[in-house]
DSSP file (Angstrom, degrees, kcal/mol; ACC not computed):
  #  RESIDUE AA STRUCTURE BP1 BP2  ACC     N-H-->O    O-->H-N    N-H-->O    O-->H-N    TCO  KAPPA ALPHA  PHI   PSI    X-CA   Y-CA   Z-CA
    1    1 A X              0   0    0      0, 0.0     2,-0.1     0, 0.0    55,-0.0   0.000 360.0 360.0 360.0 134.2  -20.4    3.3    4.3
    2    2 A X        -     0   0    0      1,-0.1     2,-0.2    53,-0.0    21,-0.1  -0.433 360.0-120.4 -77.9 153.9  -17.4    1.3    3.4
    3    3 A X        -     0   0    0     19,-0.3     2,-0.4    -2,-0.1    52,-0.2  -0.611  19.3-147.9 -90.6 154.4  -13.9    2.4    4.5
    4    4 A X  E     -A   54   0A   0     50,-2.5    50,-3.4    -2,-0.2     2,-0.4  -0.960  12.6-156.4-124.2 142.1  -11.1    3.1    2.0
    5    5 A X  E     -AB  53  21A   0     16,-3.6    16,-2.2    -2,-0.4     2,-0.5  -0.933  16.9-157.2-125.4 140.3   -7.5    2.5    2.7
    6    6 A X  E     +AB  52  20A   0     46,-2.1    46,-2.5    -2,-0.4     2,-0.3  -0.966  34.8 178.1-104.4 132.3   -4.2    3.8    1.3
    7    7 A X  E     -AB  51  19A   0     12,-2.7    12,-2.1    -2,-0.5     2,-0.4  -0.913  26.5-151.1-137.8 159.9   -1.6    1.2    2.1
    8    8 A X  E     -AB  50  18A   0     42,-2.7    41,-2.7    -2,-0.3    42,-1.5  -1.000  13.1-168.6-131.5 133.3    2.1    0.4    1.7
    9    9 A X  E     -AB  48  17A   0      8,-2.7     8,-2.3    -2,-0.4     2,-0.5  -0.884  19.0-133.2-115.2 151.6    3.6   -3.0    1.5
   10   10 A X  E     -AB  47  16A   0     37,-2.8    37,-2.1    -2,-0.3     6,-0.2  -0.918  26.4-143.9-100.5 127.7    7.3   -4.0    1.7
   11   11 A X    >   -     0   0    0      4,-3.1     3,-2.2    -2,-0.5    33,-0.2  -0.352  28.7 -99.7 -85.8 169.1    8.2   -6.5   -1.0
   12   12 A X  T 3  S+     0   0    0     31,-2.9    32,-0.1     1,-0.3    34,-0.1   0.729 124.9  56.1 -63.5 -21.8   10.6   -9.4   -0.7
   13   13 A X  T 3  S-     0   0    0     30,-0.3    -1,-0.3     2,-0.1     3,-0.1   0.246 121.2-109.2 -93.1  13.2   13.3   -7.3   -2.4
   14   14 A X  S <  S+     0   0    0     -3,-2.2     2,-0.2     1,-0.3    -2,-0.1   0.640  77.9 129.9  69.5  17.7   12.8   -4.6    0.3
   15   15 A X        -     0   0    0     28,-0.1    -4,-3.1     1,-0.0     2,-0.4  -0.573  54.8-122.2 -90.4 165.6   11.1   -2.1   -2.1
   16   16 A X  E     -B   10   0A   0     -6,-0.2     2,-0.4    -2,-0.2    -6,-0.2  -0.859  18.7-165.7-111.2 144.8    7.8   -0.5   -1.3
   17   17 A X  E     -B    9   0A   0     -8,-2.3    -8,-2.7    -2,-0.4     2,-0.4  -0.997   7.4-161.1-126.3 134.2    4.6   -0.6   -3.2
   18   18 A X  E     +B    8   0A   0     -2,-0.4     2,-0.3   -10,-0.2   -10,-0.2  -0.936  22.8 144.7-116.8 138.0    1.7    1.8   -2.4
   19   19 A X  E     -B    7   0A   0    -12,-2.1   -12,-2.7    -2,-0.4     2,-0.3  -0.866  35.7-120.6-151.5-174.9   -1.9    1.3   -3.4
   20   20 A X  E     +B    6   0A   0     -2,-0.3     2,-0.3   -14,-0.2   -14,-0.2  -0.964  29.9 159.6-136.2 155.7   -5.5    1.9   -2.3
   21   21 A X  E     -B    5   0A   0    -16,-2.2   -16,-3.6    -2,-0.3     3,-0.2  -0.973  42.3-134.5-161.7 166.0   -8.4   -0.5   -1.6
   22   22 A X  S    S+     0   0    0     -2,-0.3   -19,-0.3   -18,-0.2     2,-0.2   0.304 104.2  46.3-109.7   5.6  -11.7   -0.8    0.2
   23   23 A X     >  -     0   0    0      1,-0.1     4,-2.3   -18,-0.1    -1,-0.2  -0.719  66.8-178.4-145.2  90.9  -10.8   -4.3    1.6
   24   24 A X  H  > S+     0   0    0     -2,-0.2     4,-2.3     1,-0.2     5,-0.2   0.902  80.3  48.0 -62.7 -47.7   -7.3   -4.3    3.0
   25   25 A X  H  > S+     0   0    0      1,-0.2     4,-2.2     2,-0.2    -1,-0.2   0.928 113.9  47.6 -61.3 -44.7   -7.1   -7.9    4.1
   26   26 A X  H  > S+     0   0    0      1,-0.2     4,-2.3     2,-0.2    -1,-0.2   0.890 110.9  52.4 -62.6 -39.6   -8.4   -9.2    0.7
   27   27 A X  H  X S+     0   0    0     -4,-2.3     4,-2.4     2,-0.2    -1,-0.2   0.903 108.9  48.3 -66.1 -41.7   -6.0   -6.9   -1.2
   28   28 A X  H  X S+     0   0    0     -4,-2.3     4,-2.3     2,-0.2    -1,-0.2   0.914 111.5  50.8 -65.7 -41.6   -2.9   -8.1    0.8
   29   29 A X  H  X S+     0   0    0     -4,-2.2     4,-1.2    -5,-0.2    -2,-0.2   0.913 109.6  51.4 -59.3 -41.7   -4.0  -11.8    0.1
   30   30 A X  H  <>S+     0   0    0     -4,-2.3     5,-2.9     1,-0.2     6,-0.9   0.920 108.2  51.1 -63.1 -44.0   -4.3  -10.9   -3.6
   31   31 A X  H ><5S+     0   0    0     -4,-2.4     3,-1.5     4,-0.3     5,-0.3   0.938 111.7  47.2 -57.2 -46.4   -0.8   -9.4   -3.7
   32   32 A X  H 3<5S+     0   0    0     -4,-2.3    -1,-0.2     1,-0.3    -2,-0.2   0.672 108.9  54.8 -73.7 -15.7    0.6  -12.5   -2.1
   33   33 A X  T 3<5S-     0   0    0     -4,-1.2    -1,-0.3    -3,-0.4    -2,-0.2   0.407 121.0-107.4 -92.1   0.4   -1.3  -14.8   -4.5
   34   34 A X  T < 5S+     0   0    0     -3,-1.5    -3,-0.2    -4,-0.4    -2,-0.1   0.611  99.6  97.5  85.8  12.1    0.2  -13.0   -7.5
   35   35 A X      < +     0   0    0     -5,-2.9    -4,-0.3    -6,-0.2    -5,-0.1   0.331  58.7  83.3-111.6   5.1   -3.0  -11.1   -8.4
   36   36 A X  S    S-     0   0    0     -6,-0.9     2,-0.3    -5,-0.3    -5,-0.2   0.966 101.7 -27.2 -79.3 -53.6   -2.4   -7.8   -6.7
   37   37 A X     >  -     0   0    0     -6,-0.2     4,-1.8    -7,-0.1    -1,-0.3  -0.982  51.4-113.9-161.7 151.5   -0.3   -5.8   -9.1
   38   38 A X  H  > S+     0   0    0     -2,-0.3     4,-0.6     1,-0.2    -1,-0.1   0.883 116.1  54.7 -58.1 -38.1    2.2   -6.3  -11.8
   39   39 A X  H  4 S+     0   0    0      1,-0.2     3,-0.2     2,-0.1    -1,-0.2   0.905 112.3  40.4 -63.8 -42.4    4.9   -4.7   -9.7
   40   40 A X  H >4 S+     0   0    0      1,-0.2     3,-1.6     2,-0.1    -1,-0.2   0.727  93.0  84.4 -83.1 -20.7    4.4   -7.0   -6.7
   41   41 A X  H >< S+     0   0    0     -4,-1.8     3,-0.8     1,-0.3    -1,-0.2   0.899  99.2  35.2 -53.2 -49.7    3.9  -10.3   -8.5
   42   42 A X  T 3< S+     0   0    0     -4,-0.6    -1,-0.3    -3,-0.2    -2,-0.1   0.499 114.7  61.5 -82.3   1.2    7.6  -11.1   -8.9
   43   43 A X  T <  S+     0   0    0     -3,-1.6   -31,-2.9    -4,-0.2   -30,-0.3   0.011  88.6 178.5-115.0  26.8    8.4   -9.6   -5.5
   44   44 A X    <   +     0   0    0     -3,-0.8     2,-0.1   -33,-0.2   -33,-0.1  -0.437  44.9  52.6 -80.5 155.7    6.4  -11.8   -3.3
   45   45 A X  S    S-     0   0    0     -2,-0.1     2,-0.3   -35,-0.1   -33,-0.2   0.572  70.1-168.6 -79.6 159.0    5.8  -12.3   -0.5
   46   46 A X        -     0   0    0    -18,-0.2     2,-0.4   -35,-0.2   -35,-0.2  -0.800   7.1-151.4-107.9 155.8    4.7   -8.8    0.5
   47   47 A X  E     -A   10   0A   0    -37,-2.1   -37,-2.8    -2,-0.3     2,-0.3  -0.993  20.2-120.5-130.6 127.0    4.2   -7.5    4.0
   48   48 A X  E     +A    9   0A   0     -2,-0.4   -39,-0.2   -39,-0.2     3,-0.1  -0.495  38.9 164.1 -64.9 124.9    1.8   -4.8    5.1
   49   49 A X  E     +     0   0A   0    -41,-2.7     2,-0.3     1,-0.4   -40,-0.2   0.545  59.1  10.5-119.0 -13.7    3.9   -2.1    6.7
   50   50 A X  E     +A    8   0A   0    -42,-1.5   -42,-2.7     2,-0.0    -1,-0.4  -0.972  55.5 170.6-164.5 144.7    1.5    1.0    6.7
   51   51 A X  E     -A    7   0A   0     -2,-0.3     2,-0.3   -44,-0.2   -44,-0.2  -0.982  12.8-161.1-156.0 155.5   -2.0    2.0    6.1
   52   52 A X  E     -A    6   0A   0    -46,-2.5   -46,-2.1    -2,-0.3     2,-0.4  -0.958  19.7-135.6-129.9 150.1   -4.3    5.0    6.5
   53   53 A X  E     -A    5   0A   0     -2,-0.3     2,-0.3   -48,-0.2   -48,-0.2  -0.880  22.1-179.7-113.2 140.8   -8.1    4.9    6.5
   54   54 A X  E     -A    4   0A   0    -50,-3.4   -50,-2.5    -2,-0.4     3,-0.0  -0.927  33.5-131.7-135.5 157.8  -10.4    7.3    4.6
   55   55 A X  S    S+     0   0    0     -2,-0.3     2,-0.3   -52,-0.2    -1,-0.1   0.801  90.3  43.1 -78.0 -30.5  -14.2    7.8    4.2
   56   56 A X  S  > S-     0   0    0      1,-0.1     4,-1.8   -52,-0.1     5,-0.1  -0.862  73.3-129.9-122.9 154.4  -14.0    8.2    0.4
   57   57 A X  H  > S+     0   0    0     -2,-0.3     4,-2.8     1,-0.2     5,-0.2   0.876 110.1  58.3 -60.4 -39.8  -12.2    6.5   -2.5
   58   58 A X  H  > S+     0   0    0      1,-0.2     4,-2.2     2,-0.2    -1,-0.2   0.896 105.0  48.8 -62.1 -41.2  -11.1    9.9   -3.8
   59   59 A X  H  > S+     0   0    0      2,-0.2     4,-2.3     1,-0.2    -1,-0.2   0.927 112.8  47.9 -63.5 -44.1   -9.3   10.7   -0.5
   60   60 A X  H  X S+     0   0    0     -4,-1.8     4,-2.3     1,-0.2    -2,-0.2   0.904 112.6  48.5 -63.7 -41.7   -7.6    7.3   -0.5
   61   61 A X  H  X S+     0   0    0     -4,-2.8     4,-2.1     2,-0.2    -1,-0.2   0.874 110.4  51.6 -67.3 -37.0   -6.5    7.7   -4.1
   62   62 A X  H  X S+     0   0    0     -4,-2.2     4,-2.1    -5,-0.2    -2,-0.2   0.917 111.5  46.9 -64.8 -43.0   -5.2   11.2   -3.5
   63   63 A X  H  X S+     0   0    0     -4,-2.3     4,-2.6     2,-0.2     5,-0.2   0.876 108.3  56.0 -67.9 -36.8   -3.1   10.0   -0.6
   64   64 A X  H  X S+     0   0    0     -4,-2.3     4,-2.4     1,-0.2    -1,-0.2   0.941 108.7  47.9 -56.8 -47.5   -1.8    7.1   -2.6
   65   65 A X  H  X S+     0   0    0     -4,-2.1     4,-1.2     1,-0.2    -2,-0.2   0.912 110.5  51.8 -60.7 -43.9   -0.6    9.6   -5.2
   66   66 A X  H >< S+     0   0    0     -4,-2.1     3,-0.5     1,-0.2     4,-0.5   0.926 111.8  45.7 -59.9 -45.9    1.0   11.7   -2.5
   67   67 A X  H >< S+     0   0    0     -4,-2.6     3,-1.4     1,-0.2    -1,-0.2   0.896 107.7  57.3 -66.4 -39.3    2.9    8.8   -1.0
   68   68 A X  H 3< S+     0   0    0     -4,-2.4    -1,-0.2     1,-0.3    -2,-0.2   0.756 102.6  56.3 -63.7 -22.9    4.0    7.5   -4.5
   69   69 A X  T << S+     0   0    0     -4,-1.2    -1,-0.3    -3,-0.5    -2,-0.2   0.634  90.4 100.2 -80.9 -13.5    5.6   10.9   -5.1
   70   70 A X  S <  S-     0   0    0     -3,-1.4     2,-0.1    -4,-0.5    -3,-0.0  -0.342  76.7-115.8 -74.7 151.1    7.8   10.6   -1.9
   71   71 A X     >  -     0   0    0      1,-0.1     4,-2.2    -2,-0.1     5,-0.2  -0.340  33.8-104.2 -72.5 165.7   11.4    9.5   -1.9
   72   72 A X  H  > S+     0   0    0      1,-0.2     4,-2.4     2,-0.2     5,-0.2   0.913 123.3  52.5 -59.4 -42.3   12.3    6.2   -0.2
   73   73 A X  H  > S+     0   0    0      1,-0.2     4,-1.9     2,-0.2    -1,-0.2   0.876 108.3  50.4 -64.9 -35.5   13.7    8.1    2.8
   74   74 A X  H  > S+     0   0    0      2,-0.2     4,-2.0     1,-0.2    -1,-0.2   0.895 109.9  50.9 -67.5 -38.7   10.4   10.1    3.2
   75   75 A X  H  X S+     0   0    0     -4,-2.2     4,-2.2     1,-0.2    -2,-0.2   0.898 109.2  51.2 -63.5 -39.7    8.4    6.8    3.0
   76   76 A X  H  X S+     0   0    0     -4,-2.4     4,-2.2     2,-0.2    -1,-0.2   0.871 107.7  52.1 -66.9 -35.9   10.7    5.4    5.8
   77   77 A X  H  X S+     0   0    0     -4,-1.9     4,-1.7     2,-0.2    -1,-0.2   0.905 108.6  51.7 -63.7 -40.4   10.1    8.5    7.9
   78   78 A X  H  X S+     0   0    0     -4,-2.0     4,-1.9     1,-0.2    -2,-0.2   0.912 109.6  49.5 -60.5 -43.6    6.3    7.9    7.4
   79   79 A X  H  < S+     0   0    0     -4,-2.2    -1,-0.2     1,-0.2    -2,-0.2   0.880 107.2  54.7 -64.0 -38.3    6.8    4.3    8.6
   80   80 A X  H  < S+     0   0    0     -4,-2.2    -1,-0.2     1,-0.2    -2,-0.2   0.850 111.3  44.9 -64.3 -33.6    8.7    5.4   11.6
   81   81 A X  H  <        0   0    0     -4,-1.7    -1,-0.2     1,-0.2    -2,-0.2   0.832 360.0 360.0 -75.9 -33.3    5.8    7.7   12.6
   82   82 A X     <        0   0    0     -4,-1.9    -1,-0.2    -5,-0.2    -2,-0.2   0.480 360.0 360.0 -68.3 360.0    3.2    5.1   11.9
């Protein structure tokens, strides 16, 4: 069974982008090549700062949604714990 990841990257403008994937390394490469997401394309390079691993896509997508609802300060607290 493949693993699924919820991840957060820090963009070059110091904003955060959260997403999910089943291939973390490939996804980060895609972001830095300008193919990852519309949000990150003009904010390259991005740097992986956090990730969590899940057994199912649904769990990863649910966690992505939860993190996207967080304030910046809550995301930074999450990074400090990670």
